[in-house]
C-alpha positions in Angstrom: -23.5 -36.5 -2.8 -20.9 -34.3 -1.1 -19.8 -31.2 -2.9 -16.0 -30.7 -3.2 -13.9 -27.8 -2.0 -10.3 -27.2 -2.9 -8.0 -24.9 -0.9 -4.7 -23.9 -2.5 -3.0 -23.3 0.9 -3.5 -24.2 4.5 -5.6 -21.6 6.3 -6.6 -21.0 9.9 -8.3 -23.6 12.1 -11.0 -21.1 12.8 -12.0 -20.9 9.1 -11.7 -24.7 8.6 -14.2 -25.3 11.5 -16.9 -23.5 9.5 -17.1 -26.3 7.0 -19.9 -28.8 7.7 -17.9 -32.0 7.0 -21.0 -34.0 6.4 -21.8 -31.9 3.3 -18.4 -31.3 1.8 -15.3 -33.2 0.7 -12.2 -31.1 1.4 -8.8 -31.2 -0.2 -6.0 -28.7 0.1 -2.4 -28.0 -0.7 -0.4 -29.0 2.4 2.9 -27.6 1.3 4.2 -24.2 2.4 4.4 -23.0 -1.1 2.0 -22.2 -4.0 0.4 -25.2 -5.6 1.8 -26.0 -9.0 -0.1 -25.1 -12.2 -0.5 -28.7 -13.1 -1.8 -29.7 -9.7 -4.2 -26.8 -9.6 -5.7 -27.7 -12.9 -6.0 -31.3 -11.8 -7.7 -30.3 -8.5 -10.3 -28.0 -10.0 -11.6 -30.5 -12.5 -13.9 -31.9 -9.9 -14.2 -29.0 -7.5 -17.4 -27.1 -6.9 -15.6 -24.3 -5.0 -12.0 -23.1 -4.8 -10.4 -20.9 -2.1 -7.3 -19.5 -3.7 -4.4 -17.1 -3.1 -3.0 -14.1 -5.1 -0.3 -16.4 -6.4 -2.9 -18.7 -8.0 -3.8 -17.7 -11.6 -7.4 -18.4 -12.2 -7.8 -17.9 -15.9 -9.8 -19.1 -18.9 -7.7 -22.2 -19.3 -8.3 -23.3 -15.8 -12.0 -22.4 -15.7 -12.6 -24.3 -19.0 -11.3 -27.4 -17.3 -13.5 -26.9 -14.2 -17.1 -27.8 -15.3 -18.5 -28.0 -11.8 -16.9 -24.8 -10.5 -19.4 -22.4 -8.9 -17.2 -20.1 -6.8 -13.7 -18.7 -6.7 -13.1 -17.3 -3.2 -10.0 -15.1 -3.3 -8.1 -14.8 -0.1 -7.2 -11.2 -0.8 -8.8 -7.8 -1.6 -7.4 -7.6 -5.1 -8.6 -10.0 -7.8 -6.1 -9.3 -10.5 -5.1 -13.0 -10.4 -8.7 -13.9 -11.6 -10.2 -13.4 -15.0 -13.4 -12.0 -13.5 -15.0 -11.2 -16.8 -14.7 -14.8 -18.0 -15.8 -16.1 -14.7 -19.0 -14.0 -15.0 -19.7 -15.5 -18.5 -19.1 -19.0 -17.1 -21.6 -18.5 -14.2 -18.8 -18.5 -11.6 -19.0 -16.1 -8.6 -15.8 -14.4 -7.6 -15.4 -13.2 -4.0 -12.8 -11.3 -2.0 -11.9 -10.1 1.5 -12.0 -6.3 1.6 -12.1 -4.1 4.6 -10.6 -6.4 7.2 -7.0 -5.7 6.1 -7.3 -1.9 5.8 -5.8 -1.0 9.1 -3.2 -3.6 9.0 -1.9 -2.6 5.6 -2.0 1.1 6.6 0.1 0.3 9.6 2.7 -1.4 7.5 2.7 1.5 5.2 3.7 3.7 8.1 6.3 1.1 9.2 7.9 1.4 5.8 7.8 5.2 5.9 9.7 5.2 9.2 12.0 2.5 8.0 13.1 4.4 4.9 13.2 7.8 6.5 15.4 6.6 9.5 17.3 3.9 7.6 16.2 1.2 10.0 17.0 -1.9 7.9 20.4 -0.4 6.9 21.1 0.4 10.6 20.2 -3.1 11.6 22.6 -4.6 9.0 25.3 -2.2 10.2 25.1 -3.3 13.8 24.9 -7.0 12.9 28.2 -6.8 11.0 29.9 -6.5 14.4 32.4 -3.9 13.2 33.7 -1.2 15.6 31.5 1.9 15.7 31.0 4.8 18.0 28.3 7.5 18.1 29.0 10.1 15.4 27.2 13.3 14.3 27.1 11.9 10.8 26.3 8.2 11.5 23.4 6.9 9.3 21.6 10.2 9.1 18.0 9.9 8.1 15.2 12.4 7.4 12.5 13.8 9.7 8.8 12.8 9.1 7.2 15.5 11.2 6.2 18.5 9.2 6.8 16.9 5.8 4.3 16.3 2.9 2.7 13.0 2.4 1.4 12.2 -1.1 -1.2 9.4 -1.5 -1.8 8.0 -4.9 -5.1 6.1 -4.8 -7.3 7.3 -2.0 -9.6 4.4 -1.3 -10.0 2.6 2.0 -6.3 1.9 2.6 -5.0 5.2 1.2 -7.4 7.2 3.4 -6.5 5.2 6.5 -2.8 6.0 5.9 -3.7 9.7 5.5 -5.8 9.8 8.6 -2.7 9.1 10.7 -0.6 11.9 9.1 -1.9 14.8 11.2 -0.4 13.1 14.3 3.0 13.8 12.7 2.1 17.3 11.7 2.2 16.4 8.0 0.6 18.1 5.0 -1.4 15.6 2.9 -1.9 15.6 -0.8 -3.8 13.0 -2.7 -4.4 11.9 -6.3 -7.6 10.1 -7.0 -10.3 10.0 -9.7 -12.9 11.5 -7.3 -12.8 14.0 -4.4 -13.0 12.6 -0.9 -14.6 15.5 1.1 -14.8 13.6 4.4 -11.2 12.7 4.1 -10.3 16.3 3.4 -12.3 17.5 6.4 -10.5 15.1 8.7 -7.0 15.6 7.5 -6.9 18.9 5.7 -5.8 16.9 2.6 -5.8 18.5 -0.8 -6.7 16.8 -4.1 -4.1 17.6 -6.7 -2.7 16.5 -10.0 -0.3 13.6 -10.2 2.6 15.8 -11.3 1.9 18.3 -8.5 1.8 15.6 -5.9 5.1 14.0 -7.1 6.9 17.4 -7.2 5.7 18.4 -3.7 5.7 15.2 -1.6 8.4 14.0 0.6 6.8 10.6 0.9 4.8 9.1 -2.0 2.6 6.2 -1.1 0.9 4.0 -3.7 -2.5 2.4 -3.0 -3.8 1.7 -6.5 -5.5 -1.5 -7.8 -3.6 -3.2 -10.7 -5.4 -2.7 -14.0 -4.3 -2.3 -17.6 -4.4 1.5 -16.9 -2.2 1.4 -13.8 0.6 -1.0 -15.0 3.8 1.0 -14.9 1.8 4.0 -13.6 5.1 5.1 -12.0 8.0 5.1 -14.4 11.1 7.1 -15.3 9.1 10.2 -16.1 7.2 10.2 -12.9 10.3 9.4 -10.7 12.2 12.4 -12.3 9.4 14.7 -11.0 10.1 13.7 -7.4 12.4 15.6 -5.1 15.9 14.1 -4.7 15.1 13.9 -1.0 11.8 12.1 -1.4 10.9 8.4 -0.8 8.3 6.2 -2.6 6.4 3.4 -0.8 4.6 0.7 -2.8 2.0 -1.3 -0.8 -0.3 -1.9 -3.8 0.9 -4.2 -6.6 4.4 -4.6 -8.0 3.7 -3.9 -11.7 2.3 -0.5 -10.8 6.0 0.6 -10.6 8.5 0.1 -13.5 11.2 -1.7 -11.5 13.9 -1.0 -14.0 13.1 2.7 -13.8 12.9 2.6 -10.0 16.3 0.8 -9.8 17.9 3.4 -11.9 16.4 6.3 -9.9 17.7 4.8 -6.7 21.2 4.1 -8.1 21.5 7.7 -9.4 19.9 9.2 -6.3 17.2 10.7 -8.4 15.1 9.9 -5.3 16.3 9.3 -1.8 14.9 5.9 -1.3 12.0 3.4 -1.5 10.1 0.9 0.6 8.6 -2.0 -1.2 6.2 -4.8 -0.1 5.4 -5.9 -3.6 7.3 -6.6 -6.8 6.8 -6.6 -10.5 7.6 -10.3 -11.0 6.8 -11.5 -7.6 8.3 -13.5 -5.9 11.3 -12.6 -8.0 12.9 -9.3 -6.9 14.9 -7.2 -9.4 18.6 -8.3 -8.7 19.8 -4.7 -8.6 17.3 -3.8 -5.9 18.9 -6.4 -3.7 22.3 -4.6 -3.9 21.0 -1.2 -2.8 21.0 0.2 0.7 18.5 2.9 0.0 15.5 0.5 -0.5 13.8 -1.5 2.2 12.4 -4.8 0.9 9.5 -6.8 2.5 8.1 -10.2 1.3 4.5 -9.0 0.7 3.5 -8.6 4.3 0.7 -6.1 3.9 -2.0 -8.1 5.8 0.4 -10.3 7.7 -0.8 -10.2 11.3 -2.4 -13.1 13.2 -5.7 -11.2 13.7 -6.0 -10.0 10.0 -5.1 -13.3 8.3 -7.5 -15.2 10.6 -10.3 -12.8 9.7 -9.4 -13.0 6.0 -9.6 -16.8 6.1 -13.0 -16.8 7.9 -14.4 -14.3 5.4 -13.1 -16.2 2.4 -14.6 -19.5 3.7 -17.9 -17.8 4.5 -18.0 -16.4 1.0 -17.3 -19.8 -0.5 -19.9 -21.7 1.5 -22.6 -19.0 1.0 -22.4 -19.4 -2.8 -22.4 -23.2 -2.7 -25.4 -23.1 -0.4 -27.4 -20.7 -2.5 -26.9 -17.7 -0.3 -25.6 -14.3 -1.2 -21.9 -14.0 -0.2 -20.8 -11.2 2.0 -18.3 -9.9 -0.7 -18.9 -10.7 -4.3 -17.0 -8.8 -7.1 -19.2 -10.0 -9.9 -22.8 -11.1 -10.8 -22.6 -14.3 -12.9 -24.7 -14.6 -15.9 
């Protein structure tokens, strides 16, 4: 009897070719949008494995209605959309796709740093309006990056990769992390510091934290008030790490100079006040969005799923089922 796999979105052909069709029955959501909750529950009732996205909530309710489920292969590094503890109790392996998107996400972090510092999105909108303009000494003045201080909050793979590029711009690097990173310090001259010191001294603050109960609203009104009025904050981690109400207020009152966001607190909904502001650059969660990276993520996610179903150790497991 064939085992059944359900994919919550269409993924690359390279990954789909890995599935031995004689062994598996495959169903997937063909629409270019997240699968509905009702449809997801319906599909997992007979599934042995599920390959899911960050937008798919894999919680107790769903797992209790999936008696044959053996593996949840998350097409992402973070697994905050999955109740990993409950999956462990249910004997379900949860896997992810770390490493492959590190460079890509770090590159987009720098894209946002440049965008907010030089007002790129604002300048693009200005030109597209078609209004008369002429070069002026005061036209859309931005801020230099060279020689400034980069503050990294969360110095894991992505945070360190962002920091490794800073010396090319003559930047001083500060980082806030639970543990010291001696190799990173040796390569960049970075200094581990307290959160308050980092916020007070940095010109660009980059967030690279996982979302946990401890990191929700890690950056709120109090933290934003510590920042320089000329400083920018970049969030490439998870939306709820920043209190969007507090951020919106800080941007409106010029408590900080600007922000670059790839993630949102109630994604895909964006705070309506953010949409009105020129001093924030908004992206639709593009951190890993390159052809090369998304293809590799799909392949890894599929390899993880098939390994569990075939009794092999997956390349990247985040739990050890009971």
